[in-house]
Structures are given as C-alpha cells and as structure tokens.
N, C-alpha and C positions, 0 to 999 in steps of 0.2 A: 596303178596310181593315176595315169593319164585319164583313164575312164572315170575314176572317182572324181577327179578334178572337174572334167568337162561336164559330166552329167549334173553334178551338184551346182556347178557354176550357172548352167542354163536355168535350173530351178530357182536359184536365189536371185538371178537377174530378172527372171519373169515376175516373181513376186514383188520385187522392188520397183519394177517398171509399172506395176499395177497401182502402187501406193505412193511412192516418194515423189514422182513428178507432179502429182496432184497436190501433195503437201507443199512442195516448193513453189510451183507456179500458180496453183489454184488458191492455196491458203496464204502462204508466206508473202507472196507477191501482192495479193489482194490486201492483206493487212497493211503493207507499206503504202500502197496506193490510197487506202482509206484514211490512215492516220497521218500521212505525209512523210517526206524524206527526213525532215528534222526530228520528228518524234520517233520515227523508226531508227534513225541514227543514234538517238539517245539510248534506245534499247540495245541496238546492235553493238555499240561500244562497250556497254556493261556486260553483255553476253560474251564478247571476246575477252574482256577482262577476267570473267569467271573461268573461262577456259584456260587462260594462261597459268592459273594456279591449280588447275584440275588434277594435276599429277599427285598432289597431296592426298587426294581421295583414294589413289590407287597404288602409289609408290612402286609401280612396275609389276604388281601382283597379277594382273590379267594376262600379260604376255608370258610371264614366268609360269603361271599356272597352266596356260594353254599348252606351252611347250612341254611341261612336266607331265601333264595328263596324257598327252599324245604319246609320249615315250613310255610312261608307266601308268596305265589306267587304274591300277589298284590304289593309287595315291588319293583318289577322289575323296573317300570318306574321311581320311586323316586331315587333308588340307581344308575341306569344307568347314569343319568345326572351328578350326583356328582362324581362318580368313574372315568368316562372317563377323566374329568378335572384333577382329582387327579393323574391319571396315567401319564398324560403329565408332571405334575410337578415333579413326582418321577423320571422320566427318567433323568432329569437334575441333581438331587441329585446323582443318581446311577452313571452317567458318571463321575461326579466330584470325587466321592469317589474312583471309580475304577482307574481312571487315577492318582489320588494322591497316592493311595496304590501302584500302579505300579512304580511310581517314587521313593517311599520310599524303596521298596525292590530291586531297581536297574535295572529295565527293560531298554533296549536300544531302539533306534529309530525304528528298525525293529519290535520289539515286540509291541511297541506302535501302529504302523501302523495296525497290525492285531487286536490288542485289541480294537481299535475304531470300526472296523467292527463287532467284536463279541459283543460289547456293543449294537449296533443297533439290531443285531440278538436277543439278550436276551430281549430287550424291546419288539420286535414284538412277540416273543414266549410267553412272559408274558401277553401281551395284548390278544393274542389268548386264552390262558388258562382262563383268566378272563371272556372273552366273552362266552366261552364254559360253564363256571360255571353257567351262567344264563340259558343256554339251558338244561343242565342236572338237574339243580335245579327245572325246570319246568317238569321234568321227560320226556323230549323229547329225549329219549336215542338213538333212531334210527338216528335222525338228528345229534346228537353229535357224534355218531359212524362214520358217513361219514366224518365229519369235522376232526375227530381225525387222519385220514390218509392223508388228503389232502396235507399238507405241505411236508410230506415225499414223497408222490407220485410225486409232482411237482419237488422237489429237485432231485429225482432219474432221472427224465427225463432230467433236465438241465445238471446234472453231466454226465449222460450216453452219451449225445451228445458230451460233451467236451472230454470224455475219449476215446470213440470208434467211434465217428462220423467223424473223420479226418477233422474237421472244422478249426483247427489251425495248424500253421506251426511249433510250438514249443511244447516241452513236457509239460505234465500236471503240473500245479503249484498248490500248496496248497491253495493259495489265491483264485483260481477259485472255489475250494470246498466251501470256506466260502461265497463267493459272490452268488453262486447258492442257498445256503440256505437263504440268504437275500431275493432274488427274490421270493422264494417259500413262505417264511413267510409273505411277504408283500401281496401277492395275497390272501393267506388264511385269513389274518386279515381283509381284505376288504370284502371278502365273508361272514365271520362270523359276522362282524359288521352289514351288511345289514340284515341278518337273525334275529339278536337280536332286531334291531330297529323295524322291522316289527312285532315282537311279543310284543314289549313294546308300540307301537303306537308312536304318535308324541312326541318328547322330545325337550327340550330347554336346552342347555348347560349354566348353571348359576353357578357362583362361590359364595359359601357361606362359610365363615370362620367357622361359628358355626356348620354347617352340616359336614364340613370336619373334624373338631376336634372330633365330635361325632363318625364319621366313624373310625378315627384313634384310639380312645379309645377302640372301640369295636373290632377292627381287630388286634391290636398290639400283643395280646397273640398268635394268629395264626402266625403272622410274626416272632416272636421270635422262635417259634417251627420250622418253615421251615428253618430259618437261622441256628439254631443249628444242625438240621438234615443234612443240606447241608454241614456243616463243617465236621462232623464226617464221612460223606459218600464220600466227594470229596477232603478233605485236603491231602489225601495220595499222589496223583500225584504231587501236588504243593510242598509238603515237599520233595519228591524224587528229583524233579528238582532243588530245592534250596539247599538242604543239600549236595548232592553228586557232586563230580567234573565231573563225567560222567552222570549228572542228566538227560539231554535230552535223552540219549540213554536208561537209565533205565526207564524213563517215557514211552518211546516207547515200551519197553518190557512189562511193566505193562499194557499199553493200549491194547496190543494184547489179553490178557486174560480178561481184564476189559470190552472190547467190547462185549464179549459174556455174561458177567454178565449184562451189560447195556441192551442188547437185551432182555434177560429174564426179567429184571426189568421193561421194557416198558410194557410187557404183564401183569406182576403182578400189575403194577400201574392201569391198567384198572379195576381191582377189586375194588380198593379204589375209583376210579372215580364213579363207580356205587353204591358202598356201602355207601358212605358218605351221599348222599341225601336220600337213602332208610333207613339207620339207623336213620337219623335225623327225618324223618317223623314217623317212627315206635315209636321212643322214645317220640316224641311230642304227639302221640296218645296213649301212655302208653301201647304199645304192647310188649309182651315178645320177646326178640331177640335171645333166646337160639338156636332155630332150624335154624335160618338164619346164626348164627355164625358157627354152626357145618357144615352146607351145604357149605358155602363159604370157610371155612378152609379146608374141604376135597378136594374141587375142585382145590384149589391152592397148597395144600401140595403134592398131588400125582405127578403132573408134576415137582414140585420143587425137590423132592427127587429123581425122575427118572433122571433129568439132573445132579444132584450132584453126584450120583453113577456112571453115565456114564462118567463124568469128571474124577472121581477117577481111573477108570480102562482103559480108552481110551484117556488119556490126551495127551500123546505125538503124537499119531496118528491124533487126531483132530487138534492140533496146527500145525503139519507138513502139514496137508491137506489144512489149511487156509492160512498159511504164508510162506514167503521165507527165513526169517532169525531169529536168536535168538530163535530157536525152544526149546532147552533144558530149558533155564531159564523161558520162558513163560509157558512151560508144568508143571514146578514145582509150579507155581503160580495158574494155572488154577483150580485145585481141591479145593484149599482153598477158592477162591472167590466163587465158585459154591456152596460149603456147606454153605458159608455165605449167599447165596441167599435163602436157606431154611429159615434162620432166618429173612431175609428181607421180605419174603412172609408172615410170621406170623405177622410181624408188620403192613403189609398192611390190615390185618383183625382186629387185636385187637387194634392197634393204631388208626385206622379209627373209630372203635366203641367208644373209649374213646374221640376222637375228636368230634364226633357227639353228645356225651353226655355233652360236654363243660368242660371236665376235663383238661383244658389247663395248669393250674398251675403245676399239677403233671407231665404232659408230658414234660413241659419245664424244670423242675428240673431234670427229668430223662435224657433228651437229653443233658443238660449241663454237667451232670456227664459223659455221653458217649463221649462228646467232650474232656473232660479232660483226660479220659482213653485213647482215641485214640491218642491224641497229645503226651502224655507221652510215650506210647508204640512205636509210630513212632520215637520219639527222641532216644529211646534206640535201636530199632531194625533196622532202616534204615541204620545208619552208618555201622553196622556190617553185615547185611544180604541183604542190598540194597532193590530191589523191592520185593523180597520174604518176607522181614521183614514187609513191608507195608501190604502185603496180610495177614500175621499172625495177625497183629494189627486189620485189618478190620474184620477178622473172629471172634476174641474175642469180639470186640465192638458190632457187629451185634447180636450175641447170648445173650450178656448181655441185650441189649434193648428188644429183643423178649421175653426172659424168664420173665423179670420183668413185661412187659405189659400183658402177659398171666395171671400171678398170680394176678395182680391187677384187671383185667377184671373179673376173676372168682369170686373174693370176692365182687366187687362192683355191679355186675349185677346178683349175686346169680346164676351163671351158674352151673347147676348140672353136676357133673363129670360122664360122661357116660363111665364106666369102660370097658364094652365089646367093645365099639368103640375104646378106647385107646389101648386095647390089640390087636385089629385088625390092628391098625396103626403100632404098634410095630412089629407084625407078618409080615405085608406087607413089612416094611422097611428091616427086616432081610432077607426075601425071595429075594428081588431084589438085596441086597448086595451079597448074595450067587450066584444069577444068573449072575450078572456082573463079579464076580470073576471067575466063571467057564467058561463064554464065552471068557473072555480075556486070559484065560490059555489054553483052549483046542480047540478054533476055530482059525485055522491058519490065515485066512483072516479077518482082523479087521472089514472090512465093513460088512461081514456076521455076525461076532460076535456081532457088535453093533445092527444090524437089529434083530437078534434073541433076544438079551437083551431087546430092545424096544418093540418087539411084546409080549414077556412074561410079561414085566412090565405093559404094557397097559391092558393086559387081566386079570392079577391077581386081580385087585380091584373088578371086576365083579364076578370072580370065588369064592373069599372069602366073597363076598357080602359087601364089604366096600362101593361100589356103586352098585345101582340096576338099570338095564335098565328100569324096569317098572316104578320106581319112577321118573326117568328123562323124560320118554315119557309122563307121565301124565301131567307134567308141560307144555308140548307143545300142549296138546290137547285143543280144544276150551272149554271155560267155559260154563256150562249150568245153 
C-alpha cells in the first residue's frame, strides 16, 4: 500500500503542478488584478457563500461512495444508477435553499445573477467529484489523476483566450471568469461520466424511494461533516462582507492571501483523495495503519511547514510580487493563513483516517464545536480587526481541529509514538525557522534569499534523515 500511495501521489502532484499553479497565479490572480479587489471581492464572497451550502448537492454521497466502493467494488453498478438520479433531485433543493438564503440576507439583483451561475458551477463540480469517487474507489488512481486537472486546464485555456487573446472589444468582466468555469466543468463532467459508465457496464436509471432513503441514511453523517467543515473553513469571507461597511473591499484583501492558502490546500486535498480509499481498504483487511500514517504525515508536513515559514519571513515581498493593491493588509494576513495550512494538512491525514474508520459521530461533534468557535471569534475580531481578525480566527480554529484529531487517532488506532521521529520533526522545524530568519535578514535580494531558504529547507530532511532517498526509491522499483 505504501508503494501504491507514493507512486500515485507523485503522479497526481506532477499533473496538478503542471496545471493548477497557472490557474491560481496566472489566471485567477490576473483576473483580480484586472477587475480590481472590490469587484473580485464581490465575486469571491458569493463564491464562498455558494460553497457554504454546497453539501446539499452531495449530502455525504461522495465520501460514503468512495469508502464503499474501495471496500466492495461490486457495488459500483448498483450505486451509480441510484446516485445519479439523487444528484439531479438534490440540485433543485440546493438552488432553492441558496436563492432563499440569498434573499434572506439581502442580496440584490446583480448578486442573484451571478449566484445562479455559481449554483450551476457548484452542481457540475459536485457531480465530477462524485464520479471521480467511483474511479478512485476502484483504485484507478492514474485515471483519476488525469481527470483531477481537466477542468482547470480547460478553464485556463478559455480564460487565457479572453484575457490575452484580443478576441473581445471590451475589458475583461468577472462574469466571463465564471462562465469559463461553467464550460470547463460541463466538458469534464461528460468525460468522467463516460469513463465511469464504461467501468460499470450497462446501467438503467431507475427511481426507488426505498433505495434512496437507504442511501440518505448511510451518507448523512458524511454530509453533516462536510457541511460543518465548509462552514468553519469558508464562513470568514461571507462574515467579512456582511459585517463590515467596506465588506467587499476587505473580502478582496482577504482573498489575496486566501488564494495562496487555497492553492496549497488543493495539493493537500490530493493526499486525502488517495488516502481515503487506501485507509478504507487497509482497515477492512485489518492491516495496521501506523507506517502509512507516519509516511503520509511526513510527506505533507514538510512542504506545509516550508511554505508557512516562507510566508512568515517573505510575506510583504510575495504579496507585492503577486498583486497591485492592498499589499500591506494582505501581507499581515498571509503568514496567519499559511501557518493555519500546517494544521489543515494534519487534518487531511488524521481526519481522513478517522473518516475511513467510520468515526463520523466524533468528527461531526468536533466540527460543530469548531463552527461555534470560528463564528464567535469572527463576531468578536472582524468588527475590530477586519480581515486580519478573520485570519486570526481561522488559525485558532484550524489548530484546534488538528490537535484533537491527532490525539484521538493516537488513542483509537494505538499508534506508537515514535519519539526519535518527533524530535527530528521539531529539530527540522527549528532549523528552517532559523534559516528563513537569516535569509530574510542578511540576503539583500529577497528572490535570492527565498531561493536559498527553499534549497536548504528541501535538502535538510534528507541530511537529517527525516526522509531517506533509499526508502523512496525502493517504493518505485518493480516488485519481485
């Protein structure tokens, strides 16, 4: 299983590194710079709002299905027929609730116009994720890796033509950004559906109330978990926009730093996508998961702490390099969000392990407490500190979630505390903190300072044997 995890992780990371950084920093960042922070903040707050209720499109089906197919691949044909119909019914519910909630909180006609398109996008994105859960559940990780970048690759092409292709007589509009994603999602959904149907064989779409209710009963704990996690991860932007008089501007400032967190989160999420079916099958076969947990944690913690320390010592330079306005406020937020990413990365390992084991009741209670903490902190901090207050709230909430999940996982799975390994992690973290501080202080050109820091930080794990070339190479060698 370690070989399966590492080889497919390398593939999916490689493909995503080819596509998603360009989407985030080449397309998404350019769109914000072109339309301005206030207009982008208008879009970003609506996008975050649509994500808060996104779980109504899925109600936990994707994670439930992934875990179920990984344990019993023969269930694919039976589940596919029922779930496709259920997804079509759920989009009606999602649209109704989204529009009603928008009316309740006072959205105007312009906001509703964009929200309708975002509703369509969320449905297509949710459908793609469900269809991919079948592919990864079957352990067809290479196919899933290719599909994982298809929508962003297509959207990058569409937006790139509109931004730089001189095909329009007017300046770029934020609506074009949203419509480009719609087209990309639609094409990806069709391609993915064809692949899944070919794996499942002939299916007949039949509506059965009994089967639907059984699916709902099985998947609702997963749905509740995703809903609660979306709230404490995404409510910051919505609360900024709603609470503050200059809410759209502050949401745009927050979005500038959050974009980098979101980019890093996309790659961390790839770990969870691989680990959920792998952990599920290992636990089903009663295999010990300790070595897999340590390996996956090491591989995600090292890049996470590298990025966080870099954000701490080169925050102003990075934000100034990426954006045209509000450099100072965004630079203050940036380190907080990136240290929060360290905690997010931990939850992608230990939260996924607990999900694979079916510990949904505990995870839901924990996530509910995180929502309460995040909401109360935002109410206190946003009016006084604006977007910076939301970043503080996010950091506290993310570390609360991570620490509790780690402690419960250690107890529940009887994970042996490897003290030499933990000391190495602490030593490594101290080393790169010192390196980042020295580079920012004594290297005049920040580009060179950041390059030296990255070179040392990437080399250190192998020097101190936190990672070993030999162990990684063995995983790629043909089995005998």
